[in-house]
C-alpha positions as CSV (number, residue, x, y, z in Angstrom):
1,M,9.2,-23.1,-14.4
2,P,12.0,-21.1,-14.5
3,A,13.5,-18.8,-11.6
4,K,12.5,-15.5,-10.7
5,I,13.9,-12.3,-11.3
6,P,15.1,-10.9,-9.0
7,A,15.0,-6.7,-8.0
8,T,16.2,-4.8,-5.8
9,V,15.0,-2.2,-4.6
10,V,17.9,1.3,-3.6
11,T,15.9,4.0,-1.5
12,G,17.2,6.5,1.1
13,F,17.0,10.5,0.9
14,L,18.2,13.0,-1.3
15,G,21.8,13.3,-2.2
16,A,22.4,10.2,0.0
17,G,23.7,8.8,-3.3
18,K,21.7,6.3,-4.7
19,T,22.4,7.2,-8.0
20,T,26.2,6.9,-7.1
21,L,26.3,3.9,-6.5
22,I,23.9,2.5,-9.2
23,R,26.0,3.9,-11.9
24,H,28.9,2.1,-9.4
25,M,27.5,-1.3,-9.8
26,L,26.9,-0.7,-13.7
27,E,30.2,-0.2,-14.4
28,N,31.4,-3.3,-12.5
29,A,28.8,-5.8,-13.2
30,N,30.8,-8.1,-14.8
31,G,28.6,-8.8,-17.5
32,K,25.4,-9.4,-15.6
33,R,22.7,-8.3,-17.2
34,I,21.4,-5.0,-15.6
35,A,17.9,-3.7,-16.2
36,L,16.9,-0.2,-14.2
37,I,13.6,1.2,-13.2
38,I,14.3,4.4,-12.0
39,N,11.9,6.5,-10.4
40,E,10.9,10.5,-10.9
41,F,9.1,13.6,-9.7
42,G,7.6,15.4,-11.8
43,D,9.3,15.4,-15.7
44,L,12.8,16.5,-14.6
45,G,14.4,13.1,-15.4
46,V,17.4,14.1,-14.0
47,D,18.4,10.3,-12.8
48,G,18.1,9.0,-16.0
49,G,19.6,11.4,-17.6
50,I,22.8,11.2,-15.7
51,L,22.9,7.1,-16.5
52,K,21.5,7.1,-19.5
53,G,24.5,9.5,-20.6
54,C,26.9,7.5,-18.2
55,G,28.5,5.5,-21.6
56,I,28.8,1.9,-19.7
57,E,28.5,-0.8,-22.1
58,N,26.4,-2.3,-20.0
59,C,23.9,0.2,-20.1
60,A,21.8,0.3,-23.0
61,E,19.5,3.1,-23.6
62,D,15.9,1.2,-23.3
63,D,17.3,-0.6,-20.3
64,V,17.0,2.4,-18.4
65,M,13.0,3.1,-17.4
66,E,12.0,5.9,-15.8
67,L,8.7,6.2,-14.1
68,S,8.1,10.3,-14.5
69,N,4.5,10.4,-13.4
70,G,5.0,10.3,-10.0
71,C,5.6,7.6,-6.9
72,I,6.2,4.7,-7.6
73,C,4.3,3.7,-4.5
74,C,0.9,6.3,-5.7
75,T,1.0,4.0,-9.4
76,V,1.6,1.0,-8.9
77,A,-1.7,-0.1,-10.9
78,E,-1.5,2.5,-13.6
79,D,2.4,2.7,-14.3
80,F,4.9,0.2,-11.9
81,V,3.0,-3.6,-12.8
82,P,3.0,-2.7,-16.7
83,T,6.6,-1.0,-16.8
84,M,7.5,-4.8,-14.6
85,Q,5.2,-6.7,-17.0
86,K,7.2,-4.7,-20.5
87,L,10.9,-5.1,-18.9
88,L,10.1,-8.8,-18.2
89,D,8.2,-9.5,-21.4
90,R,11.3,-8.7,-23.5
91,P,13.0,-11.8,-25.3
92,D,16.8,-10.4,-23.4
93,A,15.5,-10.7,-20.1
94,P,17.6,-9.1,-17.2
95,D,19.6,-11.0,-14.8
96,H,18.3,-8.6,-12.1
97,I,16.6,-6.1,-12.3
98,V,17.0,-2.5,-10.0
99,I,14.6,0.5,-9.1
100,E,15.3,3.5,-7.3
101,T,13.4,4.9,-5.9
102,S,12.5,8.7,-5.1
103,G,14.5,10.0,-1.7
104,L,10.5,10.6,-0.4
105,A,9.5,7.3,-1.6
106,L,8.4,5.0,1.6
107,P,9.6,1.4,0.9
108,Q,6.6,-0.2,1.7
109,P,4.4,0.1,-0.5
110,L,6.4,-1.1,-4.1
111,V,8.1,-3.9,-2.6
112,R,3.9,-5.3,-1.3
113,A,3.1,-4.7,-5.6
114,F,5.6,-7.1,-6.4
115,N,2.9,-9.5,-4.5
116,W,0.6,-8.6,-8.1
117,P,-0.5,-11.5,-9.4
118,E,0.8,-10.4,-13.0
119,I,3.8,-10.4,-11.5
120,S,4.4,-12.7,-8.8
121,T,5.5,-15.9,-10.0
122,R,7.7,-14.2,-12.7
123,V,10.2,-11.9,-9.7
124,T,10.9,-12.0,-6.4
125,V,12.7,-8.5,-4.5
126,D,16.6,-9.8,-3.3
127,G,16.5,-7.3,-1.1
128,V,15.7,-3.3,-0.1
129,V,19.1,-1.5,0.1
130,T,18.7,1.8,2.4
131,V,22.0,4.5,1.3
132,V,22.4,6.5,3.9
133,D,24.4,10.0,4.5
134,G,27.1,8.6,6.7
135,K,28.4,12.8,7.9
136,A,24.0,13.7,8.0
137,V,22.8,11.3,10.1
138,A,26.1,11.2,12.4
139,E,24.5,14.3,12.7
140,G,21.6,13.6,13.9
141,R,20.8,15.9,10.3
142,F,19.4,12.7,8.3
143,A,20.1,14.5,5.1
144,H,23.2,16.7,3.3
145,D,20.8,19.6,2.8
146,V,17.7,19.0,4.6
147,A,16.5,22.7,2.7
148,A,16.5,21.0,0.0
149,V,14.3,18.0,0.9
150,D,12.5,20.2,1.9
151,A,11.7,22.5,-0.5
152,Q,11.5,19.0,-3.1
153,R,9.0,18.3,-0.5
154,A,6.2,21.3,-1.1
155,L,7.3,20.5,-5.1
156,D,3.9,18.4,-3.8
157,E,0.8,18.9,-2.8
158,N,-0.7,15.5,-1.9
159,L,2.3,14.8,0.4
160,D,2.7,15.6,3.9
161,H,4.9,17.8,5.0
162,E,3.8,18.0,8.6
163,T,5.7,14.6,8.8
164,P,9.2,14.9,10.4
165,L,12.3,13.3,8.5
166,S,12.9,11.5,11.7
167,E,10.0,9.0,10.8
168,L,10.7,9.2,7.5
169,F,14.3,8.3,8.0
170,E,13.1,5.1,10.5
171,D,10.5,4.3,7.5
172,Q,13.6,3.4,5.6
173,I,15.7,1.3,8.0
174,A,12.8,-0.5,9.3
175,C,11.9,-1.7,5.6
176,A,16.1,-2.2,4.9
177,D,17.6,-6.0,4.6
178,M,20.8,-4.0,3.9
179,I,21.9,-0.2,5.0
180,V,24.5,1.1,3.4
181,V,26.5,3.8,5.6
182,N,27.9,6.0,2.9
183,K,30.2,8.8,2.7
184,A,31.9,6.7,5.3
185,D,35.0,8.6,3.9
186,L,34.2,11.7,6.1
187,L,33.4,9.8,8.8
188,G,36.8,8.7,11.3
189,E,36.9,5.6,12.1
190,E,35.3,6.3,16.1
191,E,32.7,8.3,14.2
192,A,31.2,5.8,12.0
193,G,31.9,2.9,14.1
194,A,29.2,4.6,16.4
195,L,26.4,5.3,14.3
196,V,27.9,1.6,12.5
197,G,26.2,-0.1,15.6
198,R,23.7,2.1,16.0
199,L,21.7,1.7,12.7
200,R,22.8,-2.0,13.3
201,S,20.2,-2.2,16.9
202,D,18.1,-0.2,15.2
203,S,17.2,-2.7,12.2
204,R,15.7,-5.8,11.8
205,A,17.8,-8.6,13.1
206,G,20.5,-10.1,10.5
207,V,20.3,-6.8,8.3
208,Q,23.4,-6.1,7.2
209,V,25.1,-2.6,7.7
210,V,28.2,-1.5,5.6
211,K,30.0,1.1,4.4
212,A,30.9,2.9,1.5
213,T,32.5,5.4,-0.4
214,M,30.9,6.8,-3.3
215,G,28.8,4.3,-3.8
216,A,32.0,1.2,-4.2
217,L,30.2,-1.6,-3.7
218,P,31.7,-5.7,-5.1
219,V,28.7,-6.4,-7.5
220,D,28.7,-9.7,-4.9
221,V,27.8,-8.0,-1.7
222,L,24.8,-5.3,-2.7
223,L,22.8,-8.4,-5.5
224,G,22.2,-11.8,-4.3
225,Q,20.4,-11.1,-1.1
226,G,18.4,-13.3,-1.9
227,I,15.7,-12.2,0.8
228,G,12.8,-12.9,-0.8
229,A,11.0,-9.7,1.1
230,E,7.6,-9.6,-0.9
231,A,6.7,-12.2,1.5
232,D,7.8,-10.9,4.9
233,M,6.4,-7.3,5.2
234,E,4.9,-8.4,8.6
235,A,8.7,-7.8,10.1
236,R,8.8,-3.9,8.0
237,H,6.4,-2.5,9.9
238,E,5.9,1.4,8.7
239,V,5.9,4.3,11.3
240,H,2.4,5.8,9.2
241,H,1.4,5.2,5.8
242,H,1.8,8.6,4.3
243,H,2.7,8.9,0.5
244,H,5.1,10.7,-0.1
245,H,7.4,12.3,-3.4
246,D,10.5,13.4,-4.3
247,D,13.6,14.2,-6.9
248,D,16.9,12.3,-5.7
249,E,19.5,14.9,-8.0
250,D,22.3,13.5,-6.8
251,H,25.6,14.5,-6.6
252,D,27.5,13.2,-9.0
253,H,31.3,12.1,-9.0
254,H,33.9,11.3,-11.2
255,H,36.4,10.0,-9.5
256,E,37.8,6.7,-9.1
257,H,37.5,4.3,-6.2
258,D,38.3,0.9,-4.9
259,H,37.4,-1.6,-3.4
260,D,39.9,-1.4,-0.8
261,E,36.6,-1.5,2.2
262,F,36.6,-4.4,1.3
263,E,38.2,-8.3,0.8
264,S,37.5,-12.1,0.0
265,F,39.3,-14.2,-0.4
266,V,39.4,-18.1,-1.2
267,V,39.4,-21.2,1.3
268,A,40.5,-24.8,0.4
269,R,39.9,-27.5,2.5
270,D,39.4,-31.8,2.8
271,E,35.7,-33.4,2.4
272,I,33.7,-33.5,4.6
273,A,31.6,-35.9,6.2
274,D,28.4,-33.2,7.6
275,P,26.5,-31.0,5.5
276,A,24.4,-29.6,8.0
277,A,27.1,-29.5,10.4
278,F,28.7,-28.0,8.4
279,A,26.3,-25.2,7.5
280,E,25.7,-24.5,11.3
281,Q,29.4,-24.8,12.0
282,V,29.8,-22.0,9.2
283,A,27.2,-20.0,10.6
284,G,28.4,-19.6,13.5
285,I,32.3,-19.0,11.6
286,I,30.1,-15.9,9.6
287,R,28.1,-14.4,13.4
288,Q,31.9,-14.8,15.0
289,H,33.9,-12.9,12.5
290,D,30.9,-10.9,10.6
291,I,31.3,-11.9,7.3
292,L,28.5,-10.1,4.8
293,R,28.9,-13.5,1.8
294,L,30.2,-17.0,1.8
295,K,29.9,-18.7,-1.1
296,G,31.4,-21.9,-3.1
297,F,31.6,-25.7,-3.3
298,A,32.5,-28.7,-1.4
299,A,33.3,-32.0,-1.2
300,V,31.1,-34.4,0.2
301,S,32.3,-38.0,1.9
302,G,30.6,-40.6,0.1
303,K,28.7,-38.1,-2.4
304,P,29.3,-38.2,-5.8
305,M,27.6,-34.0,-6.3
306,R,28.7,-31.4,-5.2
307,L,27.5,-29.0,-2.2
308,T,26.7,-25.2,-3.1
309,L,27.4,-23.5,-0.1
310,Q,25.9,-19.6,-0.6
311,A,25.8,-17.4,2.7
312,V,24.3,-14.1,3.2
313,G,25.5,-13.3,6.5
314,P,23.7,-15.1,9.2
315,R,21.2,-17.4,6.4
316,I,22.4,-20.2,4.9
317,D,21.8,-22.2,1.7
318,T,22.4,-25.7,0.5
319,Y,22.4,-28.3,-2.6
320,F,24.1,-30.9,-4.6
321,D,23.5,-29.5,-8.0
322,R,25.7,-31.3,-9.7
323,P,28.0,-34.8,-10.5
324,F,32.1,-33.3,-9.6
325,G,32.8,-35.7,-12.6
326,A,36.6,-35.4,-14.4
327,D,36.5,-32.0,-11.7
328,A,38.9,-32.8,-8.6
329,R,36.9,-33.9,-5.3
330,E,37.7,-30.2,-3.0
331,T,35.9,-28.1,-1.2
332,R,36.5,-24.4,-1.9
333,L,35.3,-21.4,0.2
334,V,34.9,-17.3,-1.2
335,V,34.6,-15.6,1.7
336,I,34.1,-11.8,1.1
337,G,33.9,-9.1,4.4
338,Q,34.9,-5.1,5.2
339,A,38.2,-5.1,5.7
340,G,40.2,-6.3,8.2
341,L,38.9,-9.6,8.1
342,D,41.1,-11.7,10.9
343,R,41.7,-14.3,7.1
344,A,44.1,-16.9,9.6
345,A,41.1,-16.6,12.4
346,I,38.8,-17.7,9.5
347,E,40.4,-20.2,7.4
348,A,41.5,-22.0,10.4
349,A,38.0,-22.5,11.4
350,L,36.6,-23.1,8.3
351,Q,39.2,-25.9,7.9
352,A,38.2,-27.2,10.8
């Protein structure tokens, strides 16, 4: 059976920066073929219009699908599943699917929909990414323009207008595998650190909290989490069970942003003796240094096959993939994290 196609769900309030994050991801996809499903409220088509007109090489017109007849989580049977089937049936199936939810949609019902038999054997939720407006959340407002959020809520008669934004926010945090504190450039270092710490304590164990400016996250950090979220719904409890709709009219800025907030480097070492012990050693190093991703290959004494190692936060996956053949028998690991990693200490620990 072919491997399941990974899908990433991107959620967050109006104006948090979801569309900007997705645009940046497409511009830096490094050849990865990404298909988008954009969730719209009404027929405004704002986000889809922005993305279709972006002129990005890998962003073909038919790679962007808009569901403009309501919230994805309310129209799963009639809309979402057929859309996914159409995407999966394409002869040039995507490498990755990204779904942008509406600003007030709850991510849990959408993640649950991946268990529907029509698609469950062909696609999996790689991870749920919740984007938050760092400045607004630090000030207790949850959204940059609360009045705009309330105005969008008023457009939909099916909405529970009495639900406080704080509860919707808790739902989005409860379902997240990664929380992106966007607009970090508007926060002081101490303020940003306090917010990151608070969000970590409010989320499940293992959830990564990263800072970003203009949604500029390396693709290797954003995609490839390998969570399989649809099989882990018990941990993603909802604070309430109403369906919500919104149109995410994102602030679209045309600025170039590099990845100064992130760094990566390669660590080489000798052969390892015990894969299980090495994986445990790596997990401890990741926890100690708050490493986001660690991936690479290792040479194991007495084994002709190379050991592939991939770590997302504290979760580590190892397997023998192929013989070294004519390639040098060496261990090379790529370390990715937010700027400020103690490179010398990490290198020494991995080479120990």
